[in-house]
PDB file of N, CA, C, O and CB in Angstrom:
ATOM      1  N   MET A   1     119.707  77.661 105.316  1.00  0.00           N
ATOM      2  CA  MET A   1     118.373  79.107 105.388  1.00  0.00           C
ATOM      3  C   MET A   1     117.939  78.777 106.355  1.00  0.00           C
ATOM      4  O   MET A   1     118.121  77.724 106.966  1.00  0.00           O
ATOM      5  CB  MET A   1     117.023  79.373 104.285  1.00  0.00           C
ATOM      6  N   ASP A   2     116.990  80.103 106.724  1.00  0.00           N
ATOM      7  CA  ASP A   2     116.317  80.220 107.682  1.00  0.00           C
ATOM      8  C   ASP A   2     114.708  80.284 106.906  1.00  0.00           C
ATOM      9  O   ASP A   2     113.765  80.801 107.505  1.00  0.00           O
ATOM     10  CB  ASP A   2     116.893  81.456 108.560  1.00  0.00           C
ATOM     11  N   GLY A   3     114.579  79.798 105.764  1.00  0.00           N
ATOM     12  CA  GLY A   3     112.909  79.699 105.418  1.00  0.00           C
ATOM     13  C   GLY A   3     112.450  81.121 105.315  1.00  0.00           C
ATOM     14  O   GLY A   3     111.234  81.299 105.239  1.00  0.00           O
ATOM     15  N   ARG A   4     113.099  81.964 105.304  1.00  0.00           N
ATOM     16  CA  ARG A   4     112.333  83.765 105.009  1.00  0.00           C
ATOM     17  C   ARG A   4     112.581  83.578 103.900  1.00  0.00           C
ATOM     18  O   ARG A   4     113.320  82.754 103.361  1.00  0.00           O
ATOM     19  CB  ARG A   4     112.960  85.426 105.618  1.00  0.00           C
ATOM     20  N   THR A   5     111.557  84.854 103.270  1.00  0.00           N
ATOM     21  CA  THR A   5     111.909  85.239 101.959  1.00  0.00           C
ATOM     22  C   THR A   5     112.126  86.547 101.611  1.00  0.00           C
ATOM     23  O   THR A   5     111.203  87.198 102.101  1.00  0.00           O
ATOM     24  CB  THR A   5     111.071  84.845 101.181  1.00  0.00           C
ATOM     25  N   ARG A   6     112.993  87.368 100.921  1.00  0.00           N
ATOM     26  CA  ARG A   6     113.417  88.618 101.226  1.00  0.00           C
ATOM     27  C   ARG A   6     112.957  89.023 100.238  1.00  0.00           C
ATOM     28  O   ARG A   6     113.028  88.273  99.265  1.00  0.00           O
ATOM     29  CB  ARG A   6     114.699  88.948 101.497  1.00  0.00           C
ATOM     30  N   LEU A   7     112.328  90.303 100.076  1.00  0.00           N
ATOM     31  CA  LEU A   7     111.368  90.892  98.402  1.00  0.00           C
ATOM     32  C   LEU A   7     112.149  92.038  98.712  1.00  0.00           C
ATOM     33  O   LEU A   7     112.484  92.424  99.833  1.00  0.00           O
ATOM     34  CB  LEU A   7     109.175  91.196  98.193  1.00  0.00           C
ATOM     35  N   ARG A   8     112.483  92.697  97.274  1.00  0.00           N
ATOM     36  CA  ARG A   8     112.753  93.997  97.062  1.00  0.00           C
ATOM     37  C   ARG A   8     111.683  94.858  96.668  1.00  0.00           C
ATOM     38  O   ARG A   8     111.370  94.387  95.575  1.00  0.00           O
ATOM     39  CB  ARG A   8     113.677  94.077  96.210  1.00  0.00           C
ATOM     40  N   LEU A   9     110.874  95.902  96.902  1.00  0.00           N
ATOM     41  CA  LEU A   9     109.983  96.798  96.338  1.00  0.00           C
ATOM     42  C   LEU A   9     110.705  97.919  96.289  1.00  0.00           C
ATOM     43  O   LEU A   9     111.461  98.252  97.202  1.00  0.00           O
ATOM     44  CB  LEU A   9     108.743  96.963  97.004  1.00  0.00           C
ATOM     45  N   ASP A  10     110.506  98.679  95.075  1.00  0.00           N
ATOM     46  CA  ASP A  10     110.886 100.121  94.585  1.00  0.00           C
ATOM     47  C   ASP A  10     109.628 100.823  94.857  1.00  0.00           C
ATOM     48  O   ASP A  10     108.772 100.678  93.984  1.00  0.00           O
ATOM     49  CB  ASP A  10     111.352 100.260  92.948  1.00  0.00           C
ATOM     50  N   VAL A  11     109.325 101.535  95.843  1.00  0.00           N
ATOM     51  CA  VAL A  11     108.241 102.116  95.742  1.00  0.00           C
ATOM     52  C   VAL A  11     108.470 104.046  95.716  1.00  0.00           C
ATOM     53  O   VAL A  11     109.192 104.764  96.408  1.00  0.00           O
ATOM     54  CB  VAL A  11     107.396 101.432  96.994  1.00  0.00           C
ATOM     55  N   SER A  12     107.776 104.282  94.919  1.00  0.00           N
ATOM     56  CA  SER A  12     107.502 106.041  95.384  1.00  0.00           C
ATOM     57  C   SER A  12     106.110 106.585  95.328  1.00  0.00           C
ATOM     58  O   SER A  12     105.109 106.427  94.629  1.00  0.00           O
ATOM     59  CB  SER A  12     108.304 107.133  94.339  1.00  0.00           C
ATOM     60  N   TYR A  13     106.420 107.185  96.205  1.00  0.00           N
ATOM     61  CA  TYR A  13     104.976 108.157  96.670  1.00  0.00           C
ATOM     62  C   TYR A  13     105.395 109.756  97.108  1.00  0.00           C
ATOM     63  O   TYR A  13     106.457 110.274  97.452  1.00  0.00           O
ATOM     64  CB  TYR A  13     104.115 107.363  98.280  1.00  0.00           C
ATOM     65  N   ASP A  14     103.714 110.374  96.874  1.00  0.00           N
ATOM     66  CA  ASP A  14     103.568 111.498  97.317  1.00  0.00           C
ATOM     67  C   ASP A  14     103.836 111.296  98.323  1.00  0.00           C
ATOM     68  O   ASP A  14     103.577 110.126  98.606  1.00  0.00           O
ATOM     69  CB  ASP A  14     102.629 112.092  97.183  1.00  0.00           C
ATOM     70  N   GLY A  15     104.602 112.282  99.759  1.00  0.00           N
ATOM     71  CA  GLY A  15     104.447 112.326 101.264  1.00  0.00           C
ATOM     72  C   GLY A  15     103.524 113.413 101.664  1.00  0.00           C
ATOM     73  O   GLY A  15     103.319 113.634 102.857  1.00  0.00           O
ATOM     74  N   THR A  16     102.863 114.215 100.571  1.00  0.00           N
ATOM     75  CA  THR A  16     102.066 115.001 101.418  1.00  0.00           C
ATOM     76  C   THR A  16     101.148 114.519 102.611  1.00  0.00           C
ATOM     77  O   THR A  16     101.032 114.976 103.748  1.00  0.00           O
ATOM     78  CB  THR A  16     101.325 115.606 100.609  1.00  0.00           C
ATOM     79  N   ASP A  17     100.530 113.449 101.988  1.00  0.00           N
ATOM     80  CA  ASP A  17      99.657 112.770 103.186  1.00  0.00           C
ATOM     81  C   ASP A  17     100.410 111.901 104.609  1.00  0.00           C
ATOM     82  O   ASP A  17      99.803 111.676 105.656  1.00  0.00           O
ATOM     83  CB  ASP A  17      98.710 111.604 102.358  1.00  0.00           C
ATOM     84  N   PHE A  18     101.283 111.660 104.438  1.00  0.00           N
ATOM     85  CA  PHE A  18     102.238 110.920 105.357  1.00  0.00           C
ATOM     86  C   PHE A  18     102.789 111.804 106.616  1.00  0.00           C
ATOM     87  O   PHE A  18     102.583 113.013 106.729  1.00  0.00           O
ATOM     88  CB  PHE A  18     103.500 110.426 104.467  1.00  0.00           C
ATOM     89  N   SER A  19     103.450 111.083 107.451  1.00  0.00           N
ATOM     90  CA  SER A  19     103.508 111.559 108.778  1.00  0.00           C
ATOM     91  C   SER A  19     105.386 111.410 108.506  1.00  0.00           C
ATOM     92  O   SER A  19     106.062 111.756 109.474  1.00  0.00           O
ATOM     93  CB  SER A  19     102.485 110.449 110.206  1.00  0.00           C
ATOM     94  N   GLY A  20     105.799 111.145 107.826  1.00  0.00           N
ATOM     95  CA  GLY A  20     107.334 110.420 107.443  1.00  0.00           C
ATOM     96  C   GLY A  20     107.271 108.945 107.264  1.00  0.00           C
ATOM     97  O   GLY A  20     106.211 108.330 107.384  1.00  0.00           O
ATOM     98  N   TRP A  21     108.275 108.441 107.011  1.00  0.00           N
ATOM     99  CA  TRP A  21     108.304 107.193 107.365  1.00  0.00           C
ATOM    100  C   TRP A  21     108.135 105.623 107.893  1.00  0.00           C
ATOM    101  O   TRP A  21     107.663 104.542 107.540  1.00  0.00           O
ATOM    102  CB  TRP A  21     108.471 107.377 107.429  1.00  0.00           C
ATOM    103  N   ALA A  22     108.914 106.312 109.082  1.00  0.00           N
ATOM    104  CA  ALA A  22     108.769 105.332 110.052  1.00  0.00           C
ATOM    105  C   ALA A  22     107.345 105.238 110.812  1.00  0.00           C
ATOM    106  O   ALA A  22     106.625 106.215 111.018  1.00  0.00           O
ATOM    107  CB  ALA A  22     109.837 105.567 110.998  1.00  0.00           C
ATOM    108  N   VAL A  23     107.055 103.920 111.196  1.00  0.00           N
ATOM    109  CA  VAL A  23     105.781 104.043 112.355  1.00  0.00           C
ATOM    110  C   VAL A  23     105.898 104.789 113.121  1.00  0.00           C
ATOM    111  O   VAL A  23     106.977 104.985 113.679  1.00  0.00           O
ATOM    112  CB  VAL A  23     105.443 103.062 113.162  1.00  0.00           C
ATOM    113  N   GLN A  24     104.579 105.584 113.447  1.00  0.00           N
ATOM    114  CA  GLN A  24     104.486 106.394 114.698  1.00  0.00           C
ATOM    115  C   GLN A  24     103.219 106.030 115.244  1.00  0.00           C
ATOM    116  O   GLN A  24     102.453 105.676 114.348  1.00  0.00           O
ATOM    117  CB  GLN A  24     104.595 107.945 114.494  1.00  0.00           C
ATOM    118  N   PRO A  25     102.798 105.992 116.199  1.00  0.00           N
ATOM    119  CA  PRO A  25     101.388 106.083 116.969  1.00  0.00           C
ATOM    120  C   PRO A  25     100.480 107.124 116.601  1.00  0.00           C
ATOM    121  O   PRO A  25     100.720 108.307 116.840  1.00  0.00           O
ATOM    122  CB  PRO A  25     101.564 106.281 118.412  1.00  0.00           C
ATOM    123  N   ASP A  26      99.486 106.738 116.048  1.00  0.00           N
ATOM    124  CA  ASP A  26      98.086 107.687 115.733  1.00  0.00           C
ATOM    125  C   ASP A  26      98.864 108.566 114.398  1.00  0.00           C
ATOM    126  O   ASP A  26      98.717 109.784 114.498  1.00  0.00           O
ATOM    127  CB  ASP A  26      97.447 108.982 117.422  1.00  0.00           C
ATOM    128  N   ARG A  27      99.393 108.257 113.591  1.00  0.00           N
ATOM    129  CA  ARG A  27     100.160 108.856 112.590  1.00  0.00           C
ATOM    130  C   ARG A  27      99.790 107.841 111.197  1.00  0.00           C
ATOM    131  O   ARG A  27      99.554 106.643 111.354  1.00  0.00           O
ATOM    132  CB  ARG A  27     101.875 108.907 113.098  1.00  0.00           C
ATOM    133  N   ARG A  28      99.776 108.495 109.842  1.00  0.00           N
ATOM    134  CA  ARG A  28      99.703 107.386 109.107  1.00  0.00           C
ATOM    135  C   ARG A  28     101.163 108.211 108.217  1.00  0.00           C
ATOM    136  O   ARG A  28     101.522 109.287 107.740  1.00  0.00           O
ATOM    137  CB  ARG A  28      97.944 106.973 108.261  1.00  0.00           C
ATOM    138  N   THR A  29     101.557 106.938 108.419  1.00  0.00           N
ATOM    139  CA  THR A  29     103.058 106.593 107.742  1.00  0.00           C
ATOM    140  C   THR A  29     103.429 105.773 106.468  1.00  0.00           C
ATOM    141  O   THR A  29     102.728 104.846 106.060  1.00  0.00           O
ATOM    142  CB  THR A  29     103.778 105.873 108.689  1.00  0.00           C
ATOM    143  N   VAL A  30     104.325 106.092 106.004  1.00  0.00           N
ATOM    144  CA  VAL A  30     104.518 105.224 105.103  1.00  0.00           C
ATOM    145  C   VAL A  30     104.714 103.902 105.236  1.00  0.00           C
ATOM    146  O   VAL A  30     104.132 103.029 104.593  1.00  0.00           O
ATOM    147  CB  VAL A  30     105.282 105.564 104.567  1.00  0.00           C
ATOM    148  N   ALA A  31     105.641 103.727 106.179  1.00  0.00           N
ATOM    149  CA  ALA A  31     105.623 102.299 107.140  1.00  0.00           C
ATOM    150  C   ALA A  31     104.404 101.379 107.193  1.00  0.00           C
ATOM    151  O   ALA A  31     103.937 100.325 106.763  1.00  0.00           O
ATOM    152  CB  ALA A  31     105.801 102.666 108.660  1.00  0.00           C
ATOM    153  N   GLY A  32     104.188 102.386 107.955  1.00  0.00           N
ATOM    154  CA  GLY A  32     102.558 101.865 108.312  1.00  0.00           C
ATOM    155  C   GLY A  32     101.393 101.024 107.513  1.00  0.00           C
ATOM    156  O   GLY A  32     100.643 100.064 107.686  1.00  0.00           O
ATOM    157  N   VAL A  33     101.768 102.114 106.421  1.00  0.00           N
ATOM    158  CA  VAL A  33     100.510 101.719 105.372  1.00  0.00           C
ATOM    159  C   VAL A  33     101.383 100.311 104.136  1.00  0.00           C
ATOM    160  O   VAL A  33     100.794  99.492 103.431  1.00  0.00           O
ATOM    161  CB  VAL A  33      99.900 103.697 104.212  1.00  0.00           C
ATOM    162  N   LEU A  34     102.141 100.415 104.216  1.00  0.00           N
ATOM    163  CA  LEU A  34     103.098  99.388 103.510  1.00  0.00           C
ATOM    164  C   LEU A  34     102.723  98.245 104.317  1.00  0.00           C
ATOM    165  O   LEU A  34     101.987  97.428 103.764  1.00  0.00           O
ATOM    166  CB  LEU A  34     104.797  99.718 103.534  1.00  0.00           C
ATOM    167  N   GLY A  35     103.138  97.978 105.719  1.00  0.00           N
ATOM    168  CA  GLY A  35     103.202  97.188 106.622  1.00  0.00           C
ATOM    169  C   GLY A  35     101.462  96.510 106.544  1.00  0.00           C
ATOM    170  O   GLY A  35     101.247  95.298 106.582  1.00  0.00           O
ATOM    171  N   GLU A  36     100.471  97.451 106.443  1.00  0.00           N
ATOM    172  CA  GLU A  36      99.142  96.889 106.611  1.00  0.00           C
ATOM    173  C   GLU A  36      99.070  96.404 105.294  1.00  0.00           C
ATOM    174  O   GLU A  36      98.749  95.217 105.341  1.00  0.00           O
ATOM    175  CB  GLU A  36      97.946  97.859 107.067  1.00  0.00           C
ATOM    176  N   ALA A  37      99.213  96.764 104.233  1.00  0.00           N
ATOM    177  CA  ALA A  37      99.126  96.078 102.672  1.00  0.00           C
ATOM    178  C   ALA A  37      99.820  94.929 102.785  1.00  0.00           C
ATOM    179  O   ALA A  37      99.238  94.023 102.188  1.00  0.00           O
ATOM    180  CB  ALA A  37      99.792  96.934 101.391  1.00  0.00           C
ATOM    181  N   LEU A  38     100.993  94.531 103.391  1.00  0.00           N
ATOM    182  CA  LEU A  38     101.572  93.346 103.267  1.00  0.00           C
ATOM    183  C   LEU A  38     100.916  92.617 104.121  1.00  0.00           C
ATOM    184  O   LEU A  38     100.840  91.441 103.765  1.00  0.00           O
ATOM    185  CB  LEU A  38     102.898  93.308 103.435  1.00  0.00           C
ATOM    186  N   ASP A  39     100.388  92.873 105.161  1.00  0.00           N
ATOM    187  CA  ASP A  39      99.602  91.745 106.082  1.00  0.00           C
ATOM    188  C   ASP A  39      98.290  91.455 105.436  1.00  0.00           C
ATOM    189  O   ASP A  39      97.681  90.438 105.771  1.00  0.00           O
ATOM    190  CB  ASP A  39      99.285  92.261 107.683  1.00  0.00           C
ATOM    191  N   LEU A  40      97.813  92.251 104.554  1.00  0.00           N
ATOM    192  CA  LEU A  40      96.342  91.766 103.868  1.00  0.00           C
ATOM    193  C   LEU A  40      96.908  90.844 103.116  1.00  0.00           C
ATOM    194  O   LEU A  40      96.264  89.797 103.064  1.00  0.00           O
ATOM    195  CB  LEU A  40      95.357  92.861 102.935  1.00  0.00           C
ATOM    196  N   LEU A  41      98.263  90.880 102.287  1.00  0.00           N
ATOM    197  CA  LEU A  41      98.493  90.251 100.999  1.00  0.00           C
ATOM    198  C   LEU A  41      99.126  88.954 101.484  1.00  0.00           C
ATOM    199  O   LEU A  41      98.977  87.916 100.838  1.00  0.00           O
ATOM    200  CB  LEU A  41      99.432  91.135  99.947  1.00  0.00           C
ATOM    201  N   LEU A  42      99.884  89.002 102.699  1.00  0.00           N
ATOM    202  CA  LEU A  42     100.867  87.770 102.775  1.00  0.00           C
ATOM    203  C   LEU A  42     100.010  86.986 104.033  1.00  0.00           C
ATOM    204  O   LEU A  42     100.096  85.761 104.113  1.00  0.00           O
ATOM    205  CB  LEU A  42     102.756  88.252 103.202  1.00  0.00           C
ATOM    206  N   GLY A  43      99.169  87.766 105.022  1.00  0.00           N
ATOM    207  CA  GLY A  43      98.944  87.321 106.291  1.00  0.00           C
ATOM    208  C   GLY A  43      99.593  88.003 107.203  1.00  0.00           C
ATOM    209  O   GLY A  43     100.801  88.216 107.096  1.00  0.00           O
ATOM    210  N   ALA A  44      98.801  88.472 108.310  1.00  0.00           N
ATOM    211  CA  ALA A  44      99.222  89.383 109.187  1.00  0.00           C
ATOM    212  C   ALA A  44     100.089  88.794 110.048  1.00  0.00           C
ATOM    213  O   ALA A  44      99.883  87.649 110.451  1.00  0.00           O
ATOM    214  CB  ALA A  44      98.234  89.987 109.824  1.00  0.00           C
ATOM    215  N   GLY A  45     101.312  89.619 110.481  1.00  0.00           N
ATOM    216  CA  GLY A  45     102.426  89.271 110.976  1.00  0.00           C
ATOM    217  C   GLY A  45     103.804  88.960 110.125  1.00  0.00           C
ATOM    218  O   GLY A  45     105.007  89.045 110.373  1.00  0.00           O
ATOM    219  N   THR A  46     102.974  88.539 108.941  1.00  0.00           N
ATOM    220  CA  THR A  46     104.362  87.490 108.091  1.00  0.00           C
ATOM    221  C   THR A  46     105.308  88.436 107.451  1.00  0.00           C
ATOM    222  O   THR A  46     106.438  87.988 107.256  1.00  0.00           O
ATOM    223  CB  THR A  46     103.779  86.335 106.611  1.00  0.00           C
ATOM    224  N   ALA A  47     105.030  89.849 107.029  1.00  0.00           N
ATOM    225  CA  ALA A  47     106.376  90.790 106.514  1.00  0.00           C
ATOM    226  C   ALA A  47     106.518  91.491 107.953  1.00  0.00           C
ATOM    227  O   ALA A  47     105.696  91.916 108.765  1.00  0.00           O
ATOM    228  CB  ALA A  47     106.065  92.117 104.970  1.00  0.00           C
ATOM    229  N   THR A  48     107.781  91.432 107.917  1.00  0.00           N
ATOM    230  CA  THR A  48     108.636  92.260 109.256  1.00  0.00           C
ATOM    231  C   THR A  48     110.031  92.834 108.785  1.00  0.00           C
ATOM    232  O   THR A  48     110.580  92.336 107.803  1.00  0.00           O
ATOM    233  CB  THR A  48     109.044  91.096 110.657  1.00  0.00           C
ATOM    234  N   GLY A  49     110.568  93.814 109.436  1.00  0.00           N
ATOM    235  CA  GLY A  49     111.730  94.091 109.165  1.00  0.00           C
ATOM    236  C   GLY A  49     111.705  95.116 108.018  1.00  0.00           C
ATOM    237  O   GLY A  49     112.665  95.021 107.253  1.00  0.00           O
ATOM    238  N   LEU A  50     110.717  96.169 107.713  1.00  0.00           N
ATOM    239  CA  LEU A  50     110.641  96.656 106.722  1.00  0.00           C
ATOM    240  C   LEU A  50     112.294  97.697 106.506  1.00  0.00           C
ATOM    241  O   LEU A  50     112.901  98.080 107.507  1.00  0.00           O
ATOM    242  CB  LEU A  50     109.165  97.334 106.791  1.00  0.00           C
ATOM    243  N   THR A  51     112.642  97.913 105.522  1.00  0.00           N
ATOM    244  CA  THR A  51     114.015  98.986 105.321  1.00  0.00           C
ATOM    245  C   THR A  51     113.821  99.595 104.363  1.00  0.00           C
ATOM    246  O   THR A  51     113.171  99.270 103.369  1.00  0.00           O
ATOM    247  CB  THR A  51     115.428  98.475 105.116  1.00  0.00           C
ATOM    248  N   VAL A  52     114.562 100.860 104.660  1.00  0.00           N
ATOM    249  CA  VAL A  52     114.359 101.929 103.710  1.00  0.00           C
ATOM    250  C   VAL A  52     115.514 102.748 103.290  1.00  0.00           C
ATOM    251  O   VAL A  52     116.184 103.363 104.120  1.00  0.00           O
ATOM    252  CB  VAL A  52     113.428 102.782 104.213  1.00  0.00           C
ATOM    253  N   ALA A  53     115.778 102.774 101.964  1.00  0.00           N
ATOM    254  CA  ALA A  53     117.409 103.115 101.759  1.00  0.00           C
ATOM    255  C   ALA A  53     117.432 104.362 100.617  1.00  0.00           C
ATOM    256  O   ALA A  53     118.503 104.842 100.248  1.00  0.00           O
ATOM    257  CB  ALA A  53     118.401 101.552 101.078  1.00  0.00           C
TER     258      ALA A  53
END
């Protein structure tokens, strides 16, 4: 094992105030907001590789 922990989050949201899923410069996106929240919870740079399905 490589020491990483994998988490599954089931997330629903109203997309009205977002510019899509993927991180985009100068845009509020779902992945951007989730990444910022995970950085606060887990430490900056800890959460990497968000995947949507």
